C-alpha positions as CSV (number, residue, x, y, z in Angstrom):
1,M,38.6,-52.0,23.6
2,K,41.2,-51.6,20.7
3,S,40.5,-49.2,17.9
4,G,38.3,-50.7,15.1
5,F,37.1,-53.6,17.2
6,L,33.5,-52.9,16.5
7,E,34.0,-52.6,12.7
8,K,35.9,-55.8,12.7
9,L,33.2,-57.5,14.7
10,V,30.5,-56.2,12.3
11,A,32.6,-57.5,9.3
12,R,32.7,-61.2,10.7
13,L,29.3,-61.4,12.6
14,D,28.2,-64.0,10.1
15,R,31.1,-66.3,11.2
16,V,30.7,-65.7,15.0
17,E,29.0,-68.4,17.1
18,P,25.8,-67.3,19.0
19,G,27.4,-67.9,22.3
20,E,30.3,-65.8,21.5
21,V,28.1,-62.9,20.4
22,Q,26.3,-63.1,23.7
23,Q,29.7,-62.9,25.5
24,I,30.8,-59.9,23.5
25,L,27.4,-58.1,24.1
26,T,27.6,-58.8,27.8
27,R,31.2,-57.5,27.9
28,L,30.1,-54.2,26.0
29,I,27.3,-53.7,28.4
30,R,29.4,-54.3,31.5
31,E,32.2,-52.0,30.4
32,K,29.6,-49.3,29.4
33,G,27.9,-49.5,32.8
34,F,31.4,-49.5,34.6
35,L,32.5,-46.3,32.8
36,E,29.1,-44.6,33.4
37,N,29.4,-45.5,37.3
38,V,33.0,-44.0,37.3
39,F,31.8,-40.8,35.5
40,E,28.8,-40.4,38.0
41,A,31.0,-40.7,40.9
42,L,33.3,-37.7,39.8
43,H,32.7,-34.3,41.3
44,E,33.8,-32.9,38.1
45,G,31.3,-32.5,35.2
46,V,31.9,-34.8,32.3
47,I,30.3,-34.2,28.8
48,I,30.9,-36.4,25.8
49,L,30.1,-34.7,22.4
50,D,30.3,-35.6,18.9
51,A,32.2,-33.6,16.2
52,L,29.2,-31.3,15.8
53,G,28.7,-30.5,19.4
54,T,25.8,-33.0,20.0
55,I,25.7,-34.2,23.6
56,G,26.2,-38.1,23.8
57,F,26.6,-38.4,27.5
58,L,26.8,-36.2,30.6
59,N,27.1,-37.1,34.3
60,H,25.2,-35.7,37.3
61,A,27.8,-33.1,38.2
62,A,27.5,-31.5,34.7
63,C,23.7,-31.4,35.0
64,Q,24.0,-29.7,38.4
65,F,26.5,-27.0,37.1
66,F,24.4,-26.0,34.2
67,G,20.9,-27.0,35.4
68,L,20.2,-29.5,32.7
69,D,17.8,-32.5,32.2
70,P,19.8,-35.4,31.0
71,Q,16.8,-36.9,29.2
72,R,16.5,-33.7,27.2
73,A,20.1,-32.8,26.9
74,V,21.3,-36.0,25.3
75,G,21.0,-35.8,21.6
76,D,20.7,-32.0,21.6
77,K,23.4,-29.5,20.8
78,L,25.6,-28.1,23.6
79,S,25.1,-24.6,22.5
80,A,21.3,-25.1,22.7
81,Q,21.5,-26.5,26.3
82,V,24.1,-24.0,27.6
83,R,23.4,-20.5,26.4
84,G,26.5,-18.5,25.8
85,L,28.7,-21.3,24.5
86,D,29.3,-21.0,20.8
87,W,30.3,-24.3,19.7
88,D,31.9,-23.2,16.3
89,N,34.2,-21.0,18.2
90,L,35.1,-23.5,20.8
91,A,35.8,-26.7,18.8
92,K,39.1,-26.4,17.0
93,P,40.1,-29.7,15.1
94,G,43.0,-31.3,17.0
95,R,43.3,-28.5,19.6
96,S,42.4,-28.5,23.4
97,I,41.2,-25.4,25.1
98,S,40.7,-24.2,28.7
99,R,38.3,-21.5,29.6
100,D,36.7,-19.9,32.7
101,L,33.1,-18.9,32.7
102,E,30.3,-17.6,35.1
103,V,27.0,-19.2,35.0
104,F,23.8,-17.7,36.7
105,Y,21.4,-20.7,36.6
106,P,20.6,-22.7,38.6
107,E,23.1,-21.0,40.9
108,N,25.7,-18.3,40.5
109,R,29.0,-20.4,39.9
110,F,32.4,-19.8,38.5
111,L,33.4,-22.7,36.4
112,N,36.5,-23.9,34.4
113,F,36.1,-26.2,31.5
114,Y,38.6,-28.2,29.5
115,L,37.6,-29.4,26.1
116,A,39.7,-31.9,24.3
117,P,39.3,-33.9,21.2
118,I,38.9,-37.7,21.3
119,T,41.0,-39.1,18.5
120,D,42.0,-42.5,17.2
121,H,45.7,-42.9,17.6
122,G,46.0,-45.0,14.5
123,P,47.6,-43.9,11.3
124,A,44.6,-41.9,10.1
125,A,44.2,-40.2,13.5
126,E,40.6,-39.9,13.1
127,S,38.6,-37.7,15.5
128,F,35.5,-39.2,17.2
129,G,34.3,-36.2,19.1
130,Y,35.2,-34.2,22.2
131,V,35.2,-34.7,26.0
132,M,34.4,-31.6,28.2
133,L,35.6,-31.7,31.8
134,V,34.0,-29.1,34.0
135,R,35.4,-27.9,37.5
136,D,33.6,-25.7,40.0
137,L,35.9,-22.9,41.1
138,T,33.3,-21.0,43.1
139,S,34.7,-21.9,46.6
140,T,38.3,-21.4,45.4
141,R,37.4,-17.9,44.1
142,A,35.8,-17.2,47.5
143,E,38.8,-18.3,49.4
144,A,40.9,-16.1,47.2
145,E,38.6,-13.2,47.8
146,A,38.8,-13.8,51.5
147,T,42.6,-14.0,51.5
148,L,42.8,-10.8,49.6
149,E,40.6,-9.1,52.0
150,S,42.7,-10.3,54.9
151,E,45.8,-9.0,53.2
152,R,44.2,-5.7,52.8
153,L,43.2,-5.5,56.4
154,N,46.7,-6.4,57.5
155,A,48.1,-3.7,55.3
156,L,45.6,-1.3,56.7
157,T,46.5,-2.1,60.2
158,L,50.2,-1.5,59.6
159,L,49.3,1.8,57.9
160,A,47.2,2.7,61.0
161,A,50.0,1.9,63.3
162,G,52.4,4.0,61.4
163,V,50.0,6.8,61.2
164,A,49.2,6.6,64.9
165,H,52.9,6.7,65.8
166,E,53.7,9.7,63.5
167,I,50.7,11.7,64.9
168,G,51.0,10.5,68.6
169,N,54.5,11.9,69.0
170,P,53.7,15.5,68.0
171,L,50.6,15.4,70.1
172,N,52.5,14.4,73.2
173,S,55.0,17.2,72.5
174,L,52.3,19.7,72.2
175,D,50.7,18.5,75.6
176,I,54.1,18.9,77.4
177,H,54.6,22.4,76.0
178,L,51.0,23.4,77.0
179,Q,51.8,22.2,80.5
180,L,55.0,24.4,80.5
181,L,53.0,27.4,79.2
182,G,50.4,26.7,82.0
183,R,53.2,27.1,84.6
184,K,54.3,30.4,83.2
185,F,50.8,31.7,83.0
186,R,50.4,31.2,86.8
187,K,53.1,33.9,87.2
188,L,50.9,36.4,85.5
189,T,48.4,38.7,87.2
190,P,44.8,37.3,87.3
191,A,43.6,40.0,84.8
192,D,46.2,39.1,82.3
193,R,46.0,35.3,83.0
194,A,42.2,34.8,82.5
195,P,41.9,35.2,78.6
196,L,45.0,33.1,78.1
197,E,43.8,30.4,80.3
198,D,40.6,29.9,78.3
199,S,42.6,29.6,75.1
200,L,45.1,27.2,76.9
201,A,42.0,25.1,78.1
202,T,40.6,25.0,74.6
203,A,43.9,23.8,73.2
204,R,44.3,21.0,75.8
205,E,40.8,19.9,75.0
206,E,41.3,19.7,71.3
207,I,44.6,17.8,71.8
208,Q,42.8,15.3,74.1
209,R,40.1,15.0,71.5
210,L,42.6,14.3,68.8
211,D,44.2,11.7,71.1
212,T,40.8,10.0,71.6
213,I,39.9,10.0,67.9
214,L,43.4,8.3,67.3
215,K,42.8,5.6,69.8
216,Q,39.4,4.9,68.5
217,F,40.8,4.7,65.0
218,L,43.4,2.1,66.1
219,H,40.8,0.3,68.0
220,A,38.6,0.0,65.0
221,V,41.1,-1.0,62.5
222,R,43.4,-3.4,64.7
223,P,41.8,-6.9,64.7
224,T,40.6,-7.7,68.2
225,T,38.7,-10.6,69.8
226,P,35.1,-9.6,70.8
227,Q,34.6,-9.5,74.5
228,R,31.1,-10.8,74.4
229,E,28.4,-10.4,77.0
230,R,24.6,-10.5,77.0
231,H,23.4,-7.0,76.1
232,D,20.3,-5.3,74.8
233,L,20.6,-4.3,71.2
234,H,17.8,-1.7,71.6
235,S,19.6,0.0,74.3
236,L,22.8,0.3,72.2
237,L,20.7,1.7,69.4
238,H,19.2,4.4,71.7
239,Q,22.6,5.2,73.1
240,T,24.0,5.6,69.5
241,L,21.1,7.9,68.6
242,R,21.7,10.0,71.6
243,L,25.3,10.5,70.6
244,L,24.2,11.6,67.0
245,E,21.3,13.6,68.2
246,P,23.0,17.0,67.6
247,E,24.1,16.3,64.1
248,L,20.6,14.7,63.3
249,S,18.7,17.7,64.7
250,S,21.0,20.3,62.9
251,R,20.1,18.6,59.6
252,N,16.3,18.3,60.4
253,I,16.5,14.5,59.8
254,T,13.6,12.3,61.0
255,V,14.5,9.0,62.7
256,Q,11.6,6.3,62.7
257,L,12.1,3.4,65.0
258,E,10.4,0.1,64.2
259,L,11.7,-2.0,67.0
260,A,10.6,-5.6,67.8
261,D,8.8,-6.2,71.0
262,A,10.7,-7.9,73.8
263,L,13.9,-8.4,71.7
264,P,16.1,-11.0,73.6
265,A,19.5,-10.0,74.8
266,A,22.3,-10.9,72.4
267,M,25.9,-12.2,73.0
268,I,27.9,-9.4,71.6
269,D,30.7,-7.0,72.3
270,P,28.7,-3.8,73.2
271,G,31.6,-1.4,72.4
272,Q,32.1,-3.0,69.0
273,F,28.5,-3.1,68.1
274,Q,27.8,0.6,69.1
275,Q,30.6,1.5,66.7
276,V,28.7,-0.6,63.9
277,F,25.4,1.3,64.6
278,Y,27.4,4.6,64.9
279,N,29.0,4.1,61.4
280,L,25.9,2.8,59.7
281,I,23.6,5.6,61.0
282,R,26.3,8.2,60.3
283,N,26.7,6.9,56.6
284,A,22.8,7.0,56.3
285,Y,22.4,10.7,57.3
286,Q,25.3,11.8,55.2
287,A,23.7,10.4,52.1
288,L,20.4,12.2,52.9
289,P,19.2,15.3,51.0
290,P,19.2,18.7,52.7
291,T,15.5,18.4,53.3
292,E,13.0,15.7,54.1
293,G,15.7,13.3,55.1
294,C,14.4,10.2,56.9
295,I,16.2,7.2,58.5
296,T,14.3,4.1,59.4
297,V,15.8,1.7,62.1
298,S,14.1,-1.6,62.4
299,T,14.7,-4.8,64.3
300,H,13.3,-8.3,63.9
301,C,14.1,-11.7,65.6
302,N,13.2,-15.3,65.0
303,D,14.5,-18.6,66.4
304,Y,17.8,-18.5,64.5
305,E,18.9,-14.7,64.0
306,Y,18.5,-11.1,64.8
307,R,18.0,-8.7,61.9
308,I,18.8,-5.1,62.3
309,S,18.0,-2.7,59.3
310,I,19.0,0.8,58.8
311,Q,17.2,2.4,55.9
312,D,17.5,5.8,54.3
313,N,15.9,7.8,51.4
314,G,19.2,9.2,50.3
315,S,21.3,9.3,47.2
316,G,21.7,5.5,47.0
317,I,24.8,3.6,45.6
318,S,25.4,3.1,41.9
319,P,26.1,-0.3,40.5
320,E,29.7,0.7,39.8
321,I,30.5,1.6,43.3
322,M,28.4,-1.3,44.8
323,G,30.8,-3.7,43.4
324,A,33.6,-2.3,45.4
325,I,31.7,-1.1,48.4
326,F,33.8,-3.0,50.9
327,E,37.2,-2.0,49.5
328,P,39.3,0.5,51.5
329,Y,39.3,4.1,50.2
330,R,36.2,3.5,48.1
331,S,33.5,5.9,49.3
332,T,30.4,7.7,47.8
333,K,31.4,10.8,49.8
334,P,34.1,13.2,48.4
335,S,35.8,13.3,51.8
336,G,35.2,9.8,52.9
337,S,37.8,7.3,53.8
338,G,36.0,4.1,52.7
339,L,36.9,2.4,56.0
340,G,33.5,2.6,57.8
341,L,31.9,-0.4,56.0
342,L,34.9,-2.4,55.9
343,I,35.2,-2.1,59.7
344,V,31.5,-2.8,60.1
345,R,31.7,-6.0,58.1
346,R,34.7,-7.3,60.0
347,I,33.0,-6.8,63.4
348,V,29.7,-8.4,62.2
349,R,31.6,-11.5,60.8
350,Q,33.6,-11.8,64.0
351,H,30.3,-12.3,65.7
352,G,29.3,-14.9,63.2
353,G,27.0,-12.7,61.2
354,E,26.7,-11.2,57.7
355,I,25.8,-7.8,56.3
356,E,23.5,-7.3,53.5
357,I,23.2,-4.1,51.3
358,D,20.3,-3.3,49.1
359,S,20.6,0.1,47.2
360,E,19.6,1.7,44.1
361,A,20.9,5.1,42.9
362,H,18.7,8.1,43.9
363,R,16.3,5.7,45.8
364,G,18.1,5.2,49.0
365,T,19.9,2.3,50.7
366,C,19.0,-0.3,53.3
367,V,21.8,-2.0,55.2
368,T,20.7,-5.2,57.2
369,I,22.7,-7.1,59.7
370,H,22.2,-10.8,60.2
371,L,23.3,-11.9,63.5
372,P,22.9,-15.5,64.6
373,R,21.3,-16.0,68.1
374,S,23.6,-18.8,69.0
375,E,26.9,-20.4,68.0
376,R,26.4,-22.5,64.9
377,T,27.2,-26.2,65.7
378,V,27.0,-29.5,63.8
379,R,23.3,-30.6,63.5
380,L,22.5,-34.2,62.8
381,L,19.5,-34.7,60.3
382,A,16.9,-37.4,60.7
383,T,17.6,-40.5,58.6
384,P,15.3,-40.6,55.7
385,A,12.8,-43.4,55.5
386,I,13.8,-46.3,53.1
387,E,10.9,-47.4,51.0
388,L,10.9,-51.2,50.5
């Protein structure tokens, strides 16, 4: 409707025929209902406010974003309904603003709102209030973080390939020269050859060990498709603990097993998951105190997922580090590379699972792997009954 229509209508109400008044009221109601239906259909939140910040209308999306009850919100101040929004600092006469904000109730969301004045475009340019448009940026932000993580992994892979190339060449050269030395040693007398052969064998074993470590590192960092097969998770846990037994015994660490009875076999890549268990258990015992260190490994299973938890009573993780725990080269250990958890999360996610970390400084850490029992597919829900 044109500006000032209602004022003109009120001024000449005494001269308007009753039938015409009915038509005007019907038109007003119809247009109001049409606009409300349009606003309710939007995925963006719409809030109409007066010049003092009092809510006159808000759609369903806005109620969901901020956890508002429309019956209570309409007629109340925006700053009273949405804590943290100071209306006096937001509303600037004649100016529009765009801001990002994070809300924690009813859900943790990242939102962007655009606040613009509603003005009369006549000569006086009178302001009637404000319209606030709210967009949900949570999924966009998550996609940006996933893209950033992928870029980090790609950069890490290129770095690993370069390091492997630079270290691999000297190792090959050392191996060749050791073979040449071995041939010359055979020309010596047995008495002179015996002590040198021991040293030569040790050097060869160490070179072989370095080569194995390098291959394992490349295999861990380079993205690979899991070669899945049905395998017993408990068997992998026991194998990993046997590998780490010398280190655990030397530190007098107690390992408690709370394993589920008759855990069904899982569709996993056994090599990759053994690496997951190895990294997590090793992280756990490295965080333990010199005495009275304890690691608890537990497994659970329901109709939907496996849960494998590795808990320690170690130093824990501070809130500052927890926020960047999956970033490369961030580690709680002075000599740590910060790659272990990054690799663990990549493997778990490739299997369709997620990793959860619960930690408190000086109280220990619990890492839980949630692994789905089967591939997640589309599931049709039952049609709700229609009440007549």
